[in-house]
Backbone as numpy.savetxt, mean C-alpha at the origin, in Angstrom:
# Nx Ny Nz CAx CAy CAz Cx Cy Cz
-6.18 -14.78 -13.11 -7.00 -13.57 -13.11 -6.14 -12.31 -13.11
-5.11 -12.26 -12.26 -4.26 -11.07 -12.22 -3.52 -10.87 -13.53
-3.17 -11.98 -14.22 -2.52 -11.87 -15.53 -3.46 -11.23 -16.54
-4.73 -11.65 -16.49 -5.73 -11.08 -17.39 -5.91 -9.59 -17.13
-6.00 -9.21 -15.86 -6.19 -7.79 -15.52 -4.97 -6.98 -15.94
-3.79 -7.56 -15.75 -2.58 -6.87 -16.16 -2.55 -6.61 -17.65
-2.95 -7.60 -18.45 -2.98 -7.44 -19.90 -4.05 -6.43 -20.32
-5.22 -6.51 -19.69 -6.29 -5.57 -19.98 -5.86 -4.15 -19.65
-5.21 -3.99 -18.53 -4.71 -2.69 -18.11 -3.72 -2.14 -19.14
-2.83 -2.99 -19.60 -1.84 -2.59 -20.62 -2.53 -2.14 -21.90
-3.52 -2.89 -22.33 -4.23 -2.55 -23.56 -4.98 -1.23 -23.43
-5.64 -1.02 -22.28 -6.38 0.22 -22.06 -5.45 1.42 -22.04
-4.27 1.25 -21.47 -3.32 2.36 -21.43 -2.83 2.71 -22.84
-2.68 1.72 -23.70 -2.31 1.99 -25.08 -3.39 2.83 -25.78
-4.67 2.48 -25.55 -5.77 3.25 -26.13 -5.80 4.67 -25.56
-5.52 4.79 -24.27 -5.50 6.13 -23.66 -4.39 6.99 -24.23
-3.25 6.39 -24.49 -2.14 7.14 -25.10 -2.54 7.67 -26.48
-3.23 6.83 -27.23 -3.70 7.27 -28.55 -4.72 8.39 -28.41
-5.60 8.29 -27.42 -6.60 9.33 -27.19 -5.95 10.64 -26.78
-4.90 10.55 -25.96 -4.18 11.74 -25.54 -3.52 12.43 -26.73
-2.93 11.66 -27.61 -2.31 12.24 -28.81 -3.35 12.94 -29.69
-4.51 12.30 -29.83 -5.57 12.90 -30.63 -6.10 14.17 -29.98
-6.20 14.16 -28.67 -6.67 15.35 -27.94 -5.68 16.49 -28.07
-4.39 16.16 -28.02 -3.36 17.19 -28.19 -3.46 17.82 -29.57
-3.74 17.00 -30.57 -3.89 17.52 -31.93 -5.11 18.44 -32.02
-6.22 18.02 -31.40 -7.44 18.84 -31.42 -7.22 20.19 -30.77
-6.44 20.18 -29.66 -6.20 21.44 -28.95 -5.43 22.43 -29.80
-4.71 21.93 -30.79 -3.94 22.81 -31.67 -4.76 23.36 -32.82
-5.81 22.65 -33.25 -6.53 23.08 -34.45 -7.86 23.77 -34.16
-8.43 23.54 -32.96 -9.70 24.22 -32.66 -9.42 25.68 -32.33
-10.38 26.53 -32.66 -10.20 27.96 -32.46 -11.16 28.55 -31.44
-12.39 28.04 -31.35 -13.36 28.61 -30.42 -12.92 28.37 -28.98
-13.01 29.40 -28.14 -12.61 29.25 -26.72 -13.36 28.14 -26.00
-14.68 28.01 -26.29 -15.47 26.97 -25.63 -14.95 25.58 -26.00
-14.61 25.40 -27.28 -14.11 24.10 -27.73 -12.75 23.81 -27.11
-11.92 24.84 -27.00 -10.61 24.64 -26.38 -10.77 24.21 -24.92
-11.74 24.81 -24.21 -11.97 24.44 -22.81 -12.43 22.99 -22.70
-13.30 22.56 -23.63 -13.78 21.19 -23.60 -12.65 20.20 -23.88
-11.78 20.55 -24.82 -10.64 19.68 -25.11 -9.71 19.60 -23.90
-9.51 20.73 -23.22 -8.68 20.74 -22.02 -9.24 19.81 -20.95
-10.58 19.88 -20.75 -11.21 19.00 -19.76 -11.08 17.53 -20.17
-11.21 17.29 -21.47 -11.05 15.92 -21.97 -9.66 15.39 -21.67
-8.64 16.23 -21.88 -7.26 15.81 -21.62 -7.03 15.58 -20.13
-7.66 16.39 -19.29 -7.53 16.21 -17.84 -8.16 14.90 -17.40
-9.32 14.58 -17.96 -9.98 13.32 -17.63 -9.15 12.13 -18.10
-8.57 12.26 -19.29 -7.72 11.19 -19.82 -6.49 10.98 -18.93
-5.89 12.09 -18.50 -4.71 12.01 -17.63 -5.06 11.36 -16.29
-6.23 11.69 -15.76 -6.65 11.12 -14.47 -6.85 9.61 -14.59
-7.49 9.18 -15.67 -7.70 7.75 -15.89 -6.36 7.05 -16.10
-5.46 7.70 -16.85 -4.14 7.12 -17.07 -3.38 6.94 -15.77
-3.47 7.93 -14.86 -2.80 7.82 -13.56 -3.39 6.69 -12.74
-4.71 6.52 -12.85 -5.37 5.43 -12.12 -4.88 4.07 -12.63
-4.78 3.92 -13.93 -4.29 2.67 -14.51 -2.81 2.45 -14.19
-2.06 3.54 -14.06 -0.65 3.42 -13.69 -0.51 2.86 -12.28
-1.37 3.34 -11.37 -1.35 2.82 -9.99 -1.74 1.34 -9.98
-2.71 0.99 -10.81 -3.12 -0.42 -10.89 -1.97 -1.27 -11.41
-1.24 -0.77 -12.39 -0.09 -1.50 -12.93 0.95 -1.73 -11.85
1.18 -0.71 -11.02 2.16 -0.84 -9.95 1.75 -1.91 -8.96
0.46 -1.99 -8.66 -0.02 -3.00 -7.72 0.10 -4.41 -8.29
0.00 -4.53 -9.61 0.06 -5.84 -10.25 1.48 -6.26 -10.62
2.42 -5.31 -10.54 3.78 -5.60 -10.96 4.43 -6.66 -10.08
5.30 -7.47 -10.68 6.03 -8.48 -9.94 6.97 -7.80 -8.95
7.00 -8.32 -7.74 7.85 -7.74 -6.70 9.29 -8.18 -6.93
10.16 -7.20 -7.12 11.59 -7.47 -7.31 12.36 -6.70 -6.25
13.02 -7.43 -5.39 13.69 -6.83 -4.23 15.16 -6.57 -4.53
15.61 -5.35 -4.19 17.03 -5.01 -4.24 17.48 -4.75 -2.81
17.99 -5.79 -2.13 18.24 -5.66 -0.69 19.50 -4.88 -0.35
19.46 -4.28 0.82 20.62 -3.62 1.39 20.55 -3.79 2.90
21.68 -3.67 3.56 21.72 -3.82 5.01 21.18 -2.56 5.66
20.28 -2.76 6.62 19.60 -1.65 7.28 19.46 -2.00 8.74
19.42 -1.01 9.59 19.10 -1.27 10.99 17.58 -1.20 11.16
17.04 -2.15 11.90 15.59 -2.22 12.07 15.05 -0.93 12.69
15.79 -0.34 13.62 15.33 0.90 14.24 15.22 2.02 13.21
16.16 2.07 12.26 16.11 3.10 11.22 14.88 2.91 10.34
14.51 1.65 10.10 13.30 1.39 9.31 12.08 1.96 10.02
11.99 1.77 11.32 10.85 2.29 12.08 10.84 3.82 12.03
12.00 4.44 12.15 12.08 5.90 12.07 11.64 6.40 10.70
12.08 5.71 9.64 11.66 6.09 8.29 10.15 5.91 8.12
9.62 4.81 8.68 8.19 4.55 8.56 7.39 5.62 9.28
7.83 6.00 10.46 7.11 7.02 11.22 7.06 8.34 10.44
8.18 8.70 9.82 8.23 9.94 9.03 7.31 9.84 7.82
7.28 8.69 7.17 6.46 8.51 5.97 4.97 8.50 6.33
4.62 7.85 7.44 3.22 7.85 7.87 2.77 9.27 8.17
3.63 10.06 8.83 3.30 11.45 9.12 3.08 12.24 7.84
3.90 11.97 6.83 3.77 12.66 5.54 2.53 12.23 4.77
2.27 10.93 4.76 1.15 10.38 3.98 -0.20 10.64 4.65
-0.23 10.61 5.98 -1.50 10.73 6.71 -1.38 11.80 7.79
-1.20 13.06 7.41 -0.95 14.11 8.40 -2.09 14.29 9.40
-3.32 14.03 8.99 -4.46 14.23 9.90 -4.64 13.09 10.89
-4.15 11.89 10.54 -4.35 10.73 11.41 -3.11 10.33 12.20
-1.95 10.79 11.77 -0.70 10.27 12.35 -0.54 10.60 13.83
-1.17 11.68 14.29 -1.02 12.05 15.69 -1.73 11.07 16.63
-2.60 10.24 16.08 -3.35 9.28 16.91 -2.68 7.92 17.01
-1.42 7.83 16.58 -0.69 6.56 16.62 0.28 6.56 17.80
0.28 5.49 18.55 1.25 5.30 19.63 2.39 4.44 19.11
3.59 4.99 19.12 4.76 4.29 18.60 5.58 3.75 19.77
5.94 2.47 19.66 6.76 1.85 20.69 7.82 0.98 20.01
9.06 1.11 20.45 10.06 0.16 19.94 11.17 -0.01 20.96
11.64 -1.22 21.04 12.72 -1.56 21.97 13.90 -2.10 21.18
14.04 -1.60 19.94 15.09 -2.10 19.06 16.43 -1.45 19.37
17.48 -2.18 19.04 18.82 -1.65 19.14 19.38 -1.44 17.74
20.49 -2.08 17.46 21.13 -1.95 16.15 21.00 -3.23 15.34
19.89 -3.96 15.54 19.71 -5.22 14.82 19.72 -5.00 13.31
20.55 -5.74 12.58 20.62 -5.56 11.13 19.60 -6.43 10.40
18.99 -5.87 9.37 18.09 -6.62 8.52 18.48 -6.32 7.07
18.18 -7.25 6.19 18.48 -7.09 4.77 17.17 -6.83 4.04
17.00 -5.59 3.56 15.70 -5.20 3.02 15.86 -4.28 1.81
14.77 -4.13 1.08 14.61 -3.08 0.08 13.74 -2.02 0.77
14.34 -0.94 1.27 13.59 0.01 2.11 12.35 0.59 1.44
12.44 1.00 0.18 11.30 1.63 -0.45 10.12 0.66 -0.60
10.42 -0.58 -0.96 9.35 -1.58 -1.08 8.73 -1.90 0.27
9.57 -2.04 1.28 9.06 -2.41 2.59 8.22 -1.28 3.18
8.64 -0.04 2.98 7.83 1.08 3.44 6.49 1.12 2.72
6.49 0.81 1.43 5.24 0.74 0.67 4.28 -0.27 1.30
4.81 -1.42 1.68 3.96 -2.47 2.27 3.40 -2.04 3.62
4.24 -1.44 4.46 3.77 -0.99 5.78 2.74 0.13 5.64
2.97 1.04 4.68 2.03 2.13 4.47 0.66 1.58 4.08
0.62 0.50 3.32 -0.65 -0.12 2.95 -1.39 -0.61 4.19
-0.66 -1.15 5.17 -1.30 -1.60 6.40 -1.93 -0.42 7.13
-1.20 0.69 7.20 -1.75 1.88 7.86 -2.93 2.45 7.08
-2.83 2.45 5.75 -3.93 2.97 4.93 -5.20 2.17 5.20
-5.08 0.86 5.25 -6.25 0.03 5.55 -6.79 0.32 6.95
-5.88 0.52 7.90 -6.30 0.78 9.28 -7.10 2.08 9.37
-6.70 3.08 8.62 -7.39 4.36 8.66 -8.68 4.36 7.86
-8.82 3.43 6.94 -9.93 3.47 5.98 -11.08 2.55 6.35
-10.79 1.37 6.87 -11.81 0.33 7.01 -12.29 0.17 8.45
-13.42 0.77 8.76 -14.09 0.54 10.04 -13.28 0.88 11.27
-12.53 1.95 11.20 -11.67 2.31 12.33 -12.47 2.70 13.56
-12.04 2.21 14.72 -12.65 2.58 15.98 -12.14 3.93 16.46
-12.59 4.35 17.65 -12.29 5.70 18.12 -10.97 5.80 18.89
-10.47 4.71 19.42 -9.23 4.78 20.20 -8.01 4.79 19.29
-6.85 5.01 19.90 -5.62 5.18 19.13 -5.12 3.86 18.55
-4.42 3.96 17.42 -3.67 2.82 16.90 -2.35 2.75 17.64
-1.76 1.56 17.65 -0.41 1.45 18.20 0.45 0.61 17.25
1.71 0.98 17.18 2.67 0.25 16.35 3.88 -0.04 17.23
4.19 -1.32 17.33 5.29 -1.74 18.21 6.29 -2.58 17.43
7.57 -2.37 17.71 8.63 -3.15 17.05 9.60 -3.64 18.12
9.96 -4.93 18.01 10.87 -5.51 19.00 11.57 -6.71 18.39
12.65 -7.10 19.03 13.47 -8.22 18.56 13.06 -9.50 19.27
13.06 -10.61 18.52 12.80 -11.93 19.10 13.92 -12.87 18.66
13.83 -14.10 19.12 14.82 -15.10 18.70 14.73 -15.39 17.20
13.55 -15.17 16.62 13.33 -15.49 15.21 13.58 -14.30 14.28
13.72 -13.10 14.82 13.92 -11.93 13.97 13.33 -10.69 14.61
12.74 -9.83 13.78 12.11 -8.60 14.24 10.61 -8.70 14.00
9.84 -8.34 15.02 8.40 -8.33 14.87 7.89 -6.90 14.90
6.98 -6.61 13.97 6.32 -5.31 13.90 4.83 -5.58 14.09
4.23 -4.94 15.08 2.84 -5.24 15.44 2.00 -3.98 15.37
0.99 -4.01 14.51 0.04 -2.92 14.38 -1.28 -3.34 15.03
-1.71 -2.56 16.01 -2.99 -2.82 16.68 -3.95 -1.70 16.33
-5.06 -2.08 15.72 -6.01 -1.07 15.26 -7.42 -1.35 15.80
-8.06 -0.34 16.38 -9.42 -0.52 16.89 -10.42 -0.60 15.76
-11.42 -1.44 15.92 -12.43 -1.62 14.89 -13.83 -1.41 15.47
-14.65 -0.64 14.74 -16.04 -0.51 15.13 -16.78 -1.81 14.88
-16.44 -2.43 13.77 -17.08 -3.69 13.37 -16.09 -4.45 12.50
-15.99 -5.74 12.72 -15.05 -6.54 11.92 -15.63 -7.93 11.69
-15.80 -8.28 10.41 -16.38 -9.57 10.08 -15.54 -10.35 9.08
-14.38 -9.83 8.73 -13.54 -10.49 7.73 -12.87 -11.73 8.30
-12.49 -12.62 7.41 -11.76 -13.83 7.78 -10.26 -13.54 7.69
-9.54 -13.73 8.80 -8.11 -13.43 8.81 -7.24 -14.65 8.50
-7.86 -15.79 8.24 -7.08 -17.01 7.99 -6.20 -16.86 6.75
-6.79 -16.31 5.68 -6.05 -16.13 4.43 -5.78 -14.65 4.19
-5.38 -13.96 5.22 -5.23 -12.50 5.19 -4.22 -12.06 4.11
-4.72 -11.38 3.10 -3.86 -10.87 2.04 -3.38 -11.90 1.05
-3.91 -13.11 1.10 -3.43 -14.16 0.20 -4.16 -14.18 -1.13
-5.35 -13.58 -1.17 -6.15 -13.64 -2.40 -6.48 -12.23 -2.87
-6.13 -11.89 -4.10 -6.48 -10.58 -4.64 -7.93 -10.54 -5.09
-8.44 -9.35 -5.31 -9.75 -9.14 -5.93 -10.90 -9.71 -5.10
-10.71 -9.78 -3.78 -11.78 -10.32 -2.93 -12.76 -9.22 -2.54
-12.22 -8.09 -2.06 -13.07 -6.98 -1.63 -12.89 -5.84 -2.62
-13.91 -5.60 -3.44 -13.82 -4.62 -4.51 -14.85 -3.51 -4.28
-14.39 -2.26 -4.42 -15.28 -1.11 -4.40 -14.76 -0.10 -5.40
-15.50 0.97 -5.61 -15.13 1.92 -6.65 -13.71 2.45 -6.44
-12.88 2.25 -7.45 -11.51 2.74 -7.39 -10.55 1.85 -6.62
-11.04 0.78 -6.02 -10.19 -0.11 -5.21 -10.55 -1.56 -5.56
-9.50 -2.39 -5.71 -9.74 -3.72 -6.26 -9.17 -4.86 -5.40
-8.92 -4.58 -4.15 -8.45 -5.64 -3.26 -7.05 -6.12 -3.57
-6.20 -5.21 -4.07 -4.84 -5.59 -4.45 -3.77 -5.09 -3.49
-4.10 -4.09 -2.69 -3.10 -3.47 -1.82 -2.52 -4.43 -0.79
-3.39 -5.10 -0.04 -2.92 -6.02 0.98 -2.24 -7.24 0.36
-2.75 -7.66 -0.79 -2.13 -8.78 -1.52 -0.69 -8.44 -1.91
-0.48 -7.23 -2.40 0.88 -6.81 -2.77 1.75 -6.65 -1.52
1.18 -6.12 -0.46 1.96 -5.96 0.78 2.46 -7.31 1.27
1.58 -8.31 1.29 2.00 -9.64 1.70 3.12 -10.16 0.80
2.98 -9.95 -0.51 4.01 -10.40 -1.45 5.36 -9.75 -1.14
5.34 -8.48 -0.79 6.58 -7.77 -0.46 7.20 -8.35 0.81
6.41 -8.58 1.83 6.94 -9.16 3.06 7.53 -10.55 2.80
6.83 -11.33 2.01 7.31 -12.69 1.73 8.58 -12.68 0.88
8.72 -11.70 -0.01 9.95 -11.57 -0.79 11.14 -11.22 0.11
10.85 -10.68 1.28 11.90 -10.39 2.26 12.08 -11.56 3.24
11.52 -12.73 2.88 11.58 -13.94 3.71 10.88 -13.72 5.05
9.91 -12.82 5.04 9.13 -12.56 6.23 7.73 -13.13 6.09
6.88 -12.83 7.04 5.49 -13.28 6.94 4.56 -12.25 7.56
3.31 -12.35 7.18 2.25 -11.45 7.63 1.12 -12.29 8.19
0.65 -11.93 9.36 -0.52 -12.61 9.92 -1.39 -11.60 10.65
-2.65 -11.91 10.75 -3.60 -11.00 11.40 -4.56 -11.81 12.25
-4.93 -11.24 13.38 -5.90 -11.85 14.28 -6.81 -10.76 14.85
-8.08 -11.07 14.94 -9.02 -10.12 15.54 -9.41 -10.60 16.92
-9.29 -9.69 17.89 -9.65 -10.00 19.28 -11.02 -9.39 19.56
-12.08 -10.20 19.58 -13.42 -9.64 19.78 -13.63 -9.05 21.16
-12.84 -9.48 22.15 -13.01 -8.95 23.50 -12.57 -7.50 23.62
-11.61 -7.09 22.77 -11.12 -5.72 22.79 -11.47 -4.95 21.52
-12.00 -5.67 20.52 -12.31 -5.09 19.20 -11.07 -4.52 18.53
-9.95 -5.22 18.68 -8.71 -4.81 18.04 -8.31 -5.85 17.00
-7.93 -5.34 15.81 -7.30 -6.18 14.81 -5.79 -6.05 14.99
-5.13 -7.17 15.19 -3.69 -7.17 15.45 -2.99 -7.79 14.25
-2.20 -6.97 13.56 -1.45 -7.41 12.39 0.02 -7.48 12.74
0.63 -8.64 12.51 2.03 -8.86 12.87 2.85 -9.19 11.64
3.93 -8.46 11.46 4.89 -8.74 10.39 6.20 -9.18 11.04
6.72 -10.31 10.59 7.99 -10.81 11.09 9.02 -10.81 9.97
10.17 -10.21 10.25 11.28 -10.19 9.29 12.51 -10.82 9.91
13.26 -11.59 9.15 14.45 -12.23 9.71 15.60 -11.24 9.89
16.45 -11.53 10.84 17.67 -10.75 10.99 18.62 -11.06 9.85
19.47 -10.11 9.53 20.48 -10.35 8.48 21.52 -11.32 9.01
21.82 -12.33 8.20 22.84 -13.27 8.59 24.13 -12.92 7.89
25.25 -13.24 8.52 26.55 -12.88 7.96 26.82 -13.68 6.69
C-alpha cells in the first residue's frame, strides 16, 4: 500500500509541476488585472498542494541513517530547544527530567529529533488532558530510555501494535504515517518504541529505548 501511495504521490507531483509551468506562462500573457490576480491565486494553490505532497513524500521515504557519536544528554538538550521552537505555546507545560551523564550513543541527530518531535506533536494534538506532560531520560543496563508521559481526556486506541501499521487513522490532511515513520527511525537506530495506557491515571506512557554506543 505505501508503495502504491508513493508512486501516486510521484505522479501527482509531476502533473502539478506541469500545471505550475502552464500557470507561469499564463501570468506572462494575460493583461487584465483581474485575470492576473486569479492566476496568482491558482499558482498559490498549486504551490500549497505541492508542499503538501512533498511532506507526504518525506513521510514515505526510506529511512537512511548517517550515524555519529553523540552524548545522550546533548540529544535531550537539542530536543528541548526544538520542541520550544516547534510548539512555543505548549512547550511551557512540559516537565523535563534527566539524570544522564556523558553516555555516548550512535545516532543520526536530525532523524532522531524528527521522530521525537512526532511523539510530541501527537501528544499535543490527540485528546490531550489538562495536566502537564513530562519527558524523562535516564540510563539503564540496556541503554538509554526516554519516557514521554501525556495526560489523556479519552483514550481508546490499541497500543499493542503502536506505530507498526501505516494508514490506520486517517483524517483530512493526515494519513497515519507520522508515528509509523517515527517507529522506523527508532528501529533504524537499533532502538524500540512501546506505549502503554494507564487507565487509573489516564496517562499514555511512551518509551523509547536506544542502545549505548559500543567501542
